[in-house]
C-alpha positions in Angstrom: -72.6 -3.9 -21.4 -70.4 -2.2 -23.9 -66.8 -2.9 -24.6 -65.4 -0.1 -22.4 -67.4 -1.3 -19.4 -66.1 -4.9 -19.9 -62.6 -3.6 -20.3 -62.9 -1.6 -17.1 -64.3 -4.7 -15.3 -61.1 -6.6 -16.3 -58.7 -3.8 -15.4 -60.1 -3.0 -11.9 -58.9 -6.3 -10.3 -55.5 -5.9 -12.0 -55.1 -2.4 -10.7 -56.1 -3.6 -7.2 -53.5 -6.4 -7.5 -50.8 -3.9 -8.5 -51.6 -1.8 -5.4 -51.3 -4.8 -3.2 -48.0 -5.8 -4.8 -46.6 -2.3 -4.3 -47.6 -2.4 -0.6 -45.9 -5.8 -0.3 -42.8 -4.6 -2.0 -42.6 -1.6 0.4 -43.1 -3.8 3.4 -40.5 -6.2 2.3 -38.0 -3.5 1.5 -38.5 -2.1 5.0 -38.0 -5.5 6.5 -34.9 -6.0 4.4 -33.5 -2.7 5.5 -34.1 -3.6 9.2 -32.5 -7.0 8.7 -29.4 -5.4 7.2 -29.2 -2.9 10.0 -29.5 -5.7 12.6 -26.8 -7.8 10.7 -24.5 -4.8 10.7 -25.0 -4.3 14.4 -24.4 -8.0 15.2 -21.2 -8.1 13.1 -19.9 -5.0 15.0 -20.6 -6.6 18.3 -18.9 -9.8 17.1 -15.8 -7.9 15.9 -15.7 -6.1 19.3 -16.1 -9.3 21.4 -13.9 -11.6 19.3 -11.5 -9.7 17.1 -9.7 -11.7 14.5 -6.0 -11.0 14.0 -5.3 -9.5 10.7 -3.0 -11.4 8.4 0.2 -9.6 7.7 0.3 -8.0 4.3 2.5 -9.9 1.8 5.9 -8.5 1.4 6.9 -7.3 -2.0 9.3 -9.6 -3.7 12.8 -8.2 -4.2 13.8 -7.6 -7.7 16.8 -9.6 -8.8 20.0 -7.6 -8.8 21.4 -7.1 -12.3 25.1 -7.2 -13.1 25.0 -3.4 -13.8 23.6 -2.8 -10.3 26.2 -5.1 -8.7 29.0 -3.2 -10.6 27.7 0.1 -9.3 27.5 -1.2 -5.8 31.1 -2.5 -6.0 32.2 1.0 -7.4 30.6 2.7 -4.4 32.2 0.2 -2.0 35.6 0.7 -3.7 35.2 4.5 -3.5 34.4 4.3 0.2 37.4 2.2 1.0 39.9 4.2 -1.2 38.7 7.7 -0.4 39.6 7.6 3.2 36.1 7.3 4.7 36.8 6.7 8.4 34.1 5.8 10.9 34.1 9.5 11.9 33.2 10.8 8.4 29.6 11.3 7.4 28.4 9.5 4.3 25.3 10.6 2.4 24.0 9.7 -1.1 24.1 13.4 -2.3 27.6 13.7 -0.9 28.8 10.6 -2.8 27.2 11.8 -6.0 29.0 15.2 -5.7 32.3 13.4 -4.9 32.5 11.8 -8.3 32.1 8.1 -8.6 33.3 7.9 -12.2 31.5 6.9 -15.3 28.8 5.9 -16.0 27.1 8.1 -13.4 25.0 6.6 -10.6 21.6 8.1 -10.1 20.8 9.5 -6.7 17.9 7.1 -6.2 20.2 4.1 -6.9 22.8 5.5 -4.5 20.1 5.6 -1.8 19.4 1.9 -2.5 23.1 1.0 -2.6 23.7 2.6 0.7 20.8 0.7 2.2 22.2 -2.5 0.7 25.6 -1.8 2.2 23.9 -1.1 5.5 22.1 -4.4 5.3 25.4 -6.1 4.4 27.1 -4.7 7.5 29.5 -2.3 5.8 27.6 0.9 6.9 25.4 1.9 9.8 22.9 4.7 10.0 24.5 7.2 12.3 21.6 9.7 12.4 18.8 11.1 10.4 19.5 14.5 8.9 17.2 17.3 7.8 14.4 16.2 5.7 14.7 12.6 6.8 18.0 12.0 5.0 20.0 9.1 6.4 23.6 9.8 7.4 25.8 6.8 7.4 29.1 5.9 8.9 31.4 3.1 8.0 31.6 0.0 10.1 34.2 -2.2 8.4 35.7 -2.0 5.0 
């Protein structure tokens, strides 16, 4: 027996073992896939039969109001009380911005926030929603 024949005799059982291991891996992968599918189905049935209430999403924390924001809010409130805004007069953020609130100017985005704050404080109420979803406010008490 020469060296090549001896080497072939050693390799043959290893090749057979690799073939058996490949077959085992394929069988186990198939079983794993079936088990995952079964688990997915059982979980779906469980969710259908016993749904768990979802926890409410945490509310974002309000940013602390700076002195500058408070000054601007007070300027808007003073403007509303001195400019003759009666409960019949519409109030919008763009309308206030165009009416001149003094210096420094107040951005439109901040005006929207200030009007929402004044609504939350009870000074304004939302009368209706205008075109494009714009809130139109009316005074309540000033």
